[in-house]
C-alpha positions in Angstrom: 22.4 57.2 210.2 21.0 54.9 207.6 20.0 56.1 204.2 16.3 56.8 203.5 14.6 53.8 201.6 14.5 54.2 197.9 10.9 53.0 197.7 7.8 54.2 199.5 6.7 52.1 202.5 3.0 52.2 203.2 3.5 52.4 207.0 6.7 54.4 207.2 6.8 56.4 203.9 10.4 57.1 203.0 11.8 56.4 206.4 10.4 59.4 208.3 8.6 57.4 211.0 5.1 55.9 211.1 2.7 57.8 208.8 -0.3 59.3 210.5 -2.9 56.9 208.9 -1.0 54.0 210.6 -0.5 55.6 214.0 -3.2 53.6 215.7 -2.5 50.4 213.9 1.2 50.6 214.6 0.7 50.8 218.3 -1.7 47.8 218.2 0.8 45.8 216.1 3.7 46.4 218.5 1.5 45.0 221.4 0.8 41.8 219.5 3.3 38.9 219.8 4.7 37.1 216.8 3.2 33.9 218.0 -0.3 35.3 218.1 0.0 37.0 214.7 1.1 33.7 213.1 -1.8 31.8 214.7 -4.3 34.4 213.5 -2.9 34.2 210.0 -3.1 30.4 210.0 -6.6 30.6 211.3 -7.6 32.9 208.5 -6.2 30.6 205.8 -7.9 27.6 207.4 -11.2 29.5 207.4 -10.8 30.3 203.7 -10.0 26.7 202.9 -13.1 25.4 204.8 -15.4 27.9 203.2 -14.0 27.5 199.7 -12.8 31.2 199.3 -10.5 30.4 196.4 -9.7 31.3 192.8 -8.4 29.1 190.0 -5.0 29.6 188.2 -5.2 28.6 184.6 -2.2 26.9 183.1 -0.7 25.7 186.4 -1.9 22.1 186.8 0.0 21.6 190.0 -1.9 24.4 191.7 -5.2 24.9 190.0 -7.0 26.3 193.0 -5.5 28.8 195.4 -6.7 30.5 198.6 -7.1 34.3 198.3 -4.2 36.3 199.7 -4.6 37.5 203.3 -2.3 40.0 205.0 -2.6 40.9 208.6 -1.1 44.3 207.8 -3.8 46.2 205.9 -3.3 48.9 203.3 -4.7 52.0 205.1 -6.0 54.9 203.0 -6.7 58.2 204.9 -10.0 60.0 204.3 -8.2 62.8 202.4 -6.4 60.3 200.2 -9.7 58.5 199.5 -11.5 61.7 198.5 -8.6 62.3 196.0 -9.0 58.8 194.6 -12.8 59.1 194.3 -12.5 62.3 192.3 -9.9 60.8 190.0 -11.7 57.5 189.5 -15.1 59.2 188.8 -13.4 61.4 186.2 -11.8 58.4 184.5 -14.9 56.3 184.5 -17.0 59.1 183.0 -14.3 59.5 180.3 -14.3 55.7 179.6 -18.1 55.7 179.2 -18.0 58.7 176.9 -15.2 57.1 174.9 -17.2 53.9 174.4 -20.3 55.8 173.3 -18.2 57.8 170.9 -16.4 54.9 169.2 -19.8 53.1 168.6 -21.3 56.3 167.2 -19.7 59.4 165.6 -16.1 58.5 166.5 -15.2 62.1 167.1 -12.0 61.3 168.9 -10.7 59.5 165.8 -11.8 62.5 163.6 -9.9 64.8 166.0 -6.8 62.6 165.6 -6.5 61.9 169.3 -6.6 58.1 168.9 -5.5 56.2 165.8 -8.4 54.7 163.8 -6.5 51.4 163.4 -6.4 50.9 167.2 -10.2 50.8 167.1 -10.9 49.2 163.8 -8.4 46.3 164.2 -9.0 45.7 167.9 -10.5 42.3 168.7 -12.5 43.8 171.5 -14.3 46.2 169.2 -17.8 44.9 168.5 -19.3 46.2 165.2 -22.7 44.9 166.3 -22.8 47.6 168.9 -22.4 50.5 166.4 -25.3 52.9 166.6 -26.8 51.2 169.6 -27.6 53.2 172.8 -27.6 51.0 175.9 -30.3 51.6 178.6 -29.5 54.9 180.3 -26.5 55.4 178.0 -24.4 53.3 180.4 -21.8 51.0 179.0 -19.7 50.4 182.1 -21.9 49.7 185.2 -18.9 48.2 187.1 -15.3 49.3 186.5 -12.2 48.1 188.1 -9.4 50.7 188.2 -6.1 49.2 189.3 -3.9 51.6 191.2 -0.3 51.7 192.5 1.1 54.1 195.1 4.5 55.6 194.8 4.4 58.2 197.6 2.2 60.0 200.0 -0.8 61.3 198.0 0.8 60.0 194.8 -1.2 57.3 192.9 -1.0 56.0 189.4 -3.5 54.0 187.3 -1.9 50.7 186.3 -4.8 49.4 184.2 -8.6 49.8 183.6 -11.0 46.8 183.7 -14.2 47.7 181.9 -15.4 44.3 180.6 -15.9 41.9 183.5 -13.9 43.3 186.4 -13.5 40.9 189.3 -12.0 40.7 192.8 -14.4 42.7 195.0 -15.7 39.6 196.8 -12.2 38.8 198.1 -11.9 42.3 199.5 -15.2 41.9 201.3 -14.2 38.5 202.7 -10.9 39.9 203.9 -12.6 42.7 205.7 -15.1 40.3 207.3 -12.2 38.0 208.5 -10.3 40.9 210.0 -13.4 42.0 211.9 -13.9 38.6 213.3 -10.3 38.0 214.3 -9.4 41.5 215.6 -12.6 43.2 216.8 -10.6 45.3 219.2 -8.7 46.8 216.3 -11.8 48.2 214.8 -13.2 49.4 218.1 -10.6 52.2 218.4 -9.7 52.9 214.8 -12.3 54.5 212.6 -12.7 52.5 209.4 -15.3 53.1 206.7 -17.6 50.0 206.3 -17.7 48.1 203.0 -20.4 45.5 203.7 -23.0 47.6 201.9 -21.3 47.0 198.5 -23.7 44.1 197.4 -26.7 46.3 198.3 -25.3 49.2 196.3 -24.5 47.0 193.4 -28.0 45.6 193.2 -29.5 49.1 193.4 -27.2 50.2 190.6 -28.1 47.2 188.4 -31.9 47.7 189.1 -31.6 51.4 188.1 -30.1 50.3 184.7 -33.2 48.2 183.8 -34.6 48.8 180.3 -37.4 51.4 180.0 -40.1 48.8 179.5 -39.5 47.2 182.9 -42.7 47.1 185.0 -42.2 47.0 188.8 -39.0 46.1 190.6 -36.5 44.8 188.1 -35.4 41.2 188.2 -31.6 40.8 188.3 -29.6 37.7 187.7 -25.8 36.9 187.6 -24.7 35.0 184.5 -21.7 32.7 185.2 -19.8 30.4 182.9 -20.0 27.8 185.7 -18.0 26.2 188.5 -14.8 25.8 186.5 -14.4 29.6 186.0 -11.5 31.1 188.0 -13.9 33.7 189.6 -16.8 31.3 190.3 -16.6 31.9 194.0 -17.2 35.6 193.4 -20.1 35.0 191.1 -21.9 32.8 193.7 -20.9 35.2 196.5 -22.3 38.3 194.8 -25.5 36.6 193.7 -26.1 35.4 197.3 -25.3 38.7 198.9 -27.5 40.7 196.5 -30.3 38.2 196.9 -30.6 37.4 193.2 -30.4 34.2 191.1 -27.1 32.8 189.9 -27.7 31.3 186.4 -25.8 29.6 183.6 -26.6 29.9 179.9 -28.8 26.8 179.9 -31.0 28.4 182.5 -32.0 31.2 180.1 -33.9 31.4 176.9 -35.6 33.9 174.6 -39.3 34.1 175.1 -41.8 36.6 173.7 -39.1 39.2 173.0 -37.6 38.9 176.5 -35.0 36.8 178.3 -36.7 34.2 180.6 -35.0 32.4 183.5 -35.8 28.9 184.6 -37.3 28.8 188.1 -39.3 26.3 190.2 -42.4 28.1 188.9 -41.4 27.8 185.2 -39.7 30.4 183.1 -39.9 34.0 184.3 -38.7 37.2 182.6 -35.3 38.8 183.6 -34.7 42.5 183.3 -31.0 42.9 184.0 -28.2 40.4 183.4 -24.9 41.0 185.3 -22.8 38.9 183.0 -19.5 37.4 184.0 -18.9 35.9 180.5 -16.7 37.5 177.9 -18.3 38.8 174.7 -17.2 35.9 172.5 -19.1 33.4 174.6 -22.2 35.5 175.3 -24.4 34.6 172.3 -23.6 31.8 169.8 -25.9 33.4 167.2 -24.0 36.7 167.2 -20.5 35.9 168.4 -18.7 32.5 168.7 -21.0 29.9 167.2 -19.4 27.1 169.3 -20.1 28.7 172.6 -22.0 26.6 175.1 -21.9 29.2 177.9 -24.1 32.0 176.6 -27.7 32.5 175.5 -28.7 32.2 171.8 -30.3 35.5 170.7 -29.6 37.5 173.9 -27.8 40.3 171.9 -30.9 40.7 169.6 -33.1 41.1 172.7 -30.6 43.5 174.2 -30.6 45.6 171.0 -34.4 45.6 170.9 -34.6 47.0 174.5 -35.8 43.8 176.2 -33.0 43.4 178.7 -30.0 45.2 180.1 -26.6 43.5 180.0 -24.0 44.8 182.5 -21.4 45.5 181.4 -22.4 46.2 177.8 -20.8 44.1 175.0 -17.9 45.8 173.4 -16.6 47.5 176.6 -13.5 45.3 176.5 -11.8 47.7 174.1 -11.3 50.1 177.1 -9.2 47.2 178.7 -6.8 47.3 175.8 -3.2 48.1 176.8 -2.6 50.2 173.7 -5.8 52.2 174.4 -4.6 52.6 178.0 -1.6 54.6 176.7 -4.1 57.1 175.3 -6.2 57.5 178.4 -4.7 60.9 179.4 -5.8 62.2 175.9 -9.2 60.4 176.3 -9.9 61.9 179.7 -9.0 65.4 178.5 -10.9 65.0 175.2 -14.2 64.1 176.9 -14.0 66.0 180.2 -12.0 69.1 179.2 -9.8 68.5 182.3 -6.3 67.1 182.9 -6.4 63.6 184.4 -6.5 63.7 188.2 -5.0 60.2 188.3 -2.0 59.8 185.8 -1.0 56.7 184.0 2.1 54.7 184.7 4.7 56.0 182.2 4.1 53.9 179.0 5.9 53.6 175.7 4.1 52.8 172.5 6.3 50.4 170.6 4.5 51.2 167.3 5.4 54.9 167.7 9.0 55.7 166.5 9.1 58.7 168.9 8.7 56.3 171.9 11.7 54.2 170.9 
């Protein structure tokens, strides 16, 4: 008998046979010929190439633009596992939002000695201009990307948190759509939760975050740096799927205490900006003065209650790798609970006890 594998296999675990979530898929896969699978895989990549479903890779001139990865063998998460992940992610996101509010207000977590002050004060992502400001609805992180790794059945770890401008959801949606088109029979006998409602849910979430003075249905726009950004496909995709405008900085301006968007009918007010631009480039009057990507004065309008920016400026500090190492303490401090999703084991090089 062969030895059990050292690492967890999604389909077969540690060598004990096909795991229950993969039972239906495994049978279908065995009935497919290698020739048919290769053809379907090539068809998928050709479809991505024709429709421009790509992302850019900075610093690699020989391959600036790449197709999104596509794997015929999906990662299947059982309903019970998904429920476990939902609870853990919700707990973590609530803690991140509470942490952001705290560090821009009373800084109780620093007073309690749970996070070193220097990690906040000296962090480039910390934005002093956000101190004392309450974003609409008290929400800093409207969209959060929590990267996970699995090491065993029902065993997940958080690899990193993305709270500034998380990206990648469009590729997941396109992957699912491609699988549905190529293998409709697979979805006819295996129950799979739908994901195509994501853009609708995202728009509703953004609309609900509109500033208090908004009258009627909020106007939402996606702010992109432009076609040369690595995630431009996603910016255009989400704007199209949500049915909102995709704008660049030169399409927006300050007008009568609001942010106005250029349209065929002239400039019209915007209530919510889903920004895909980093803080430094968001507003040349308040951040980098050489930025040509943002909107001059948008932070002042934001602070005066004239617009919602999602995610809020200053949320990038929750992306910091040093802050990540304190996330177990952060979760417990703000929720009073132990983290349901643990961190990957991490050593703090500035801490002598970790060396």
